[in-house]
C-alpha positions as CSV (number, residue, x, y, z in Angstrom):
1,M,-42.3,28.0,-23.0
2,K,-39.2,29.4,-21.2
3,L,-37.3,29.3,-24.5
4,K,-40.1,31.2,-26.2
5,W,-39.9,34.0,-23.5
6,M,-36.1,34.1,-23.9
7,M,-36.4,34.5,-27.6
8,I,-38.9,37.3,-27.3
9,S,-36.8,39.1,-24.7
10,L,-33.8,38.9,-26.9
11,V,-35.8,40.3,-29.9
12,V,-37.1,43.2,-27.8
13,L,-33.7,44.0,-26.3
14,A,-32.0,43.8,-29.6
15,S,-34.6,46.2,-31.0
16,H,-34.0,48.7,-28.2
17,Y,-30.2,48.5,-28.6
18,A,-30.5,48.9,-32.4
19,D,-32.6,52.0,-32.0
20,A,-30.1,53.4,-29.5
21,V,-27.2,52.9,-31.9
22,E,-29.2,54.5,-34.7
23,I,-30.0,57.5,-32.6
24,A,-26.4,57.8,-31.5
25,K,-25.3,57.8,-35.2
26,E,-27.7,60.5,-36.2
27,S,-27.0,62.8,-33.3
28,E,-24.6,65.6,-33.5
29,P,-21.8,65.6,-30.8
30,S,-22.8,69.0,-29.5
31,G,-26.2,70.4,-28.4
32,V,-27.8,67.0,-28.2
33,Q,-31.1,66.9,-26.4
34,I,-31.8,63.5,-24.7
35,S,-35.4,62.5,-23.9
36,Y,-36.5,59.5,-22.0
37,N,-39.8,57.8,-23.0
38,D,-40.0,54.6,-21.0
39,P,-43.3,54.6,-19.2
40,N,-41.9,52.2,-16.6
41,D,-39.1,54.7,-15.9
42,P,-40.4,58.2,-15.7
43,F,-37.4,59.3,-13.5
44,E,-34.8,58.0,-15.9
45,G,-32.7,61.1,-15.8
46,F,-32.3,60.9,-12.0
47,N,-32.1,57.1,-12.1
48,R,-29.2,57.2,-14.6
49,T,-27.3,59.7,-12.3
50,M,-27.8,57.3,-9.4
51,W,-26.8,54.3,-11.5
52,D,-23.5,56.1,-12.5
53,F,-22.9,56.8,-8.8
54,N,-23.7,53.2,-7.7
55,Y,-22.1,51.3,-10.6
56,L,-19.1,53.4,-11.6
57,F,-18.1,54.5,-8.1
58,L,-19.6,52.5,-5.2
59,D,-19.6,49.1,-7.0
60,R,-16.2,49.6,-8.6
61,Y,-14.3,50.8,-5.6
62,L,-16.3,49.3,-2.7
63,Y,-18.9,46.6,-3.3
64,R,-17.1,44.7,-6.0
65,P,-13.7,44.3,-4.2
66,V,-15.5,43.4,-1.0
67,A,-17.7,40.8,-2.8
68,H,-14.7,39.3,-4.6
69,G,-12.8,39.1,-1.3
70,Y,-15.7,37.5,0.5
71,N,-16.2,35.0,-2.4
72,D,-12.5,34.1,-2.7
73,Y,-11.4,33.9,0.9
74,V,-14.4,32.9,3.0
75,P,-15.0,29.2,3.0
76,S,-18.1,28.0,1.2
77,P,-19.7,26.3,4.4
78,I,-19.4,29.6,6.2
79,K,-20.9,31.6,3.3
80,S,-23.7,29.2,3.0
81,G,-24.3,29.1,6.8
82,L,-24.5,32.9,7.1
83,N,-26.9,33.1,4.2
84,N,-29.1,30.4,5.6
85,F,-29.0,32.0,9.0
86,V,-30.0,35.5,7.7
87,R,-32.7,34.2,5.4
88,N,-34.2,32.0,8.0
89,F,-35.6,35.1,9.7
90,D,-37.7,35.7,6.6
91,E,-39.7,32.4,6.8
92,P,-42.4,33.7,9.2
93,S,-43.3,36.6,7.0
94,S,-43.2,34.3,4.0
95,L,-45.7,32.1,5.8
96,V,-48.1,35.0,6.1
97,N,-47.5,36.3,2.5
98,N,-48.1,32.9,1.0
99,S,-51.2,32.5,3.1
100,L,-52.5,35.8,1.8
101,Q,-52.1,34.5,-1.7
102,G,-53.9,31.3,-0.9
103,K,-50.8,29.2,-1.4
104,W,-51.4,27.0,1.6
105,G,-48.7,24.4,0.6
106,W,-46.0,27.0,0.4
107,A,-47.3,28.7,3.6
108,A,-46.9,25.3,5.5
109,N,-43.5,24.9,3.8
110,A,-42.3,28.2,5.2
111,G,-43.6,27.4,8.7
112,G,-42.0,24.0,8.6
113,R,-38.7,25.3,7.4
114,F,-38.5,27.9,10.2
115,T,-39.3,25.4,12.9
116,I,-36.9,22.7,11.6
117,N,-34.0,25.0,10.7
118,T,-34.3,27.0,13.9
119,T,-34.1,23.8,16.0
120,L,-32.4,21.0,14.1
121,G,-30.5,23.5,11.9
122,L,-28.8,25.4,14.7
123,L,-30.7,28.6,14.4
124,G,-30.8,28.3,10.6
125,F,-27.1,27.9,9.9
126,I,-27.8,24.5,8.4
127,D,-30.7,24.1,5.9
128,V,-31.9,20.8,7.3
129,A,-35.4,21.5,5.8
130,D,-34.0,21.7,2.3
131,M,-32.3,18.3,2.9
132,M,-35.8,17.0,3.8
133,G,-37.3,18.1,0.5
134,M,-38.6,21.5,1.7
135,P,-37.0,24.2,-0.7
136,R,-36.8,27.8,0.3
137,K,-39.4,30.2,-1.2
138,N,-39.4,33.5,0.5
139,D,-42.4,35.6,-0.7
140,E,-42.4,39.3,0.2
141,F,-45.5,41.4,0.8
142,N,-44.9,43.3,-2.5
143,E,-45.4,40.0,-4.3
144,V,-48.8,39.7,-2.5
145,L,-49.8,43.1,-3.9
146,G,-48.6,42.0,-7.4
147,Y,-50.5,38.8,-7.1
148,Y,-53.7,40.9,-6.7
149,G,-53.0,43.1,-9.6
150,V,-51.1,46.0,-8.1
151,P,-48.6,47.1,-10.8
152,N,-44.9,47.5,-10.2
153,G,-45.1,51.3,-10.5
154,P,-42.2,53.5,-11.6
155,Y,-38.7,52.0,-11.6
156,F,-36.4,53.7,-9.1
157,M,-32.6,53.5,-8.7
158,A,-31.9,54.1,-5.0
159,P,-28.5,55.5,-4.0
160,F,-26.4,52.9,-2.3
161,A,-29.2,50.3,-2.4
162,G,-29.7,49.7,-6.1
163,P,-32.9,49.1,-8.2
164,Y,-36.4,49.0,-6.8
165,V,-40.0,49.4,-8.1
166,T,-42.4,51.7,-6.3
167,R,-44.5,48.8,-5.1
168,E,-41.5,47.5,-3.2
169,L,-40.6,50.9,-1.7
170,A,-44.2,51.3,-0.5
171,S,-44.6,47.9,1.1
172,D,-41.2,46.5,2.3
173,W,-41.8,47.7,5.8
174,V,-44.8,45.3,6.2
175,D,-42.5,42.2,6.3
176,G,-40.8,43.7,9.3
177,L,-44.0,43.5,11.4
178,Y,-43.8,39.8,12.0
179,F,-41.7,37.9,14.5
180,P,-38.7,37.7,14.7
181,L,-38.0,40.7,12.4
182,S,-40.3,42.8,14.6
183,E,-37.9,42.3,17.5
184,F,-34.8,43.5,15.6
185,T,-33.1,46.8,16.6
186,L,-32.1,49.2,13.8
187,W,-28.5,48.0,13.8
188,Q,-29.6,44.3,13.8
189,S,-31.8,45.1,10.7
190,V,-28.9,46.9,9.0
191,I,-26.5,44.0,9.7
192,K,-29.1,41.5,8.3
193,W,-29.6,43.6,5.2
194,G,-25.8,44.0,4.8
195,L,-25.1,40.2,5.0
196,K,-28.0,39.4,2.7
197,S,-26.8,42.0,0.1
198,L,-23.2,40.9,0.4
199,H,-24.1,37.3,-0.4
200,A,-26.3,38.4,-3.3
201,R,-23.5,40.6,-4.7
202,A,-21.0,37.7,-4.4
203,T,-23.5,35.4,-6.2
204,A,-23.7,37.9,-9.1
205,I,-20.0,37.9,-9.8
206,D,-20.4,35.5,-12.7
207,Q,-22.8,38.1,-14.3
208,E,-20.4,41.0,-14.1
209,R,-19.2,40.6,-17.7
210,L,-22.8,40.7,-19.0
211,V,-23.3,44.1,-17.4
212,D,-19.9,45.4,-18.3
213,N,-20.2,44.4,-21.9
214,A,-23.8,45.6,-22.4
215,L,-24.3,48.4,-24.9
216,D,-26.3,50.2,-22.2
217,P,-25.7,48.6,-18.8
218,Y,-28.4,50.8,-17.2
219,T,-31.1,49.5,-19.6
220,F,-29.8,46.0,-19.4
221,V,-30.1,45.9,-15.6
222,K,-33.4,47.7,-15.6
223,D,-35.0,45.2,-18.0
224,A,-33.6,42.3,-16.2
225,Y,-34.9,43.6,-12.9
226,L,-38.4,44.2,-14.1
227,Q,-38.5,40.7,-15.6
228,H,-37.3,39.4,-12.3
229,M,-40.1,41.1,-10.4
230,D,-42.7,39.6,-12.8
231,Y,-41.0,36.2,-12.4
232,K,-41.4,36.3,-8.6
233,V,-45.0,37.5,-8.7
234,Y,-46.0,34.6,-11.1
235,D,-43.7,32.0,-9.4
236,G,-41.9,31.6,-12.7
237,N,-45.1,30.9,-14.7
238,L,-45.2,34.0,-16.8
239,P,-48.4,34.5,-18.8
240,T,-48.3,34.5,-22.5
241,N,-50.5,36.2,-25.1
242,D,-51.2,36.1,-28.8
243,D,-49.0,39.2,-29.5
244,D,-46.0,37.4,-28.1
245,D,-46.7,34.3,-30.3
246,A,-47.1,36.5,-33.4
247,L,-43.9,38.4,-32.6
248,L,-41.9,35.1,-32.2
249,D,-43.4,33.6,-35.4
250,E,-42.6,36.7,-37.4
251,Y,-39.1,36.7,-36.1
252,M,-38.6,33.0,-36.9
253,K,-39.9,33.5,-40.4
254,E,-37.4,36.3,-41.0
255,L,-34.6,33.9,-39.9
256,D,-35.8,31.4,-42.5
């Protein structure tokens, strides 16, 4: 099933990129009018400007060098410990969010992880719960909304922070209402966000070539992010439909 979705995604992306190349060939170098028609991205003109600022300036001269330095010179146990410590604070909100979705097993898992890692795991630096067969699954409130049918909403590229969907922007504050996040000061919240983002950026180093070599890096990242949001809402079990099967079958026939 996952292979099928990968094939479909490649077909769709290839189609988009082929269209983009054809448009570029037909366009004159001067006086070109560019229109954006992606219903998921009604603010594409603004978003592309923010993408250029984030990707070509901030990431190239700040985020990327810092992430590479962190990845190359900070020992793995320290990196893992810091990430475990930071993400342990999200377990109580994950307990609530899984409960709101009726995922009682995962809710109990989150509560157990927080208790075990905060005590036996030295405030979360050591993921003892994972060693005991309790994997991390941090659900956010925006996933709860998605579970009950609230759509992603328009895609938005935030300056400094990167990609979001409107559902995230409207609901991220809810997760901060639960202990211990509710006790954080502004600067503690900023430090937590910074450490979490730094680890995520360092983890993405292996994917830098995919973005750098993409025909349209902005579209590549946008499509990947929207698929990632759906993946989280459905816990990896993305729904299929007959149209997808027909598209895949037609594509496979053409290959024959």
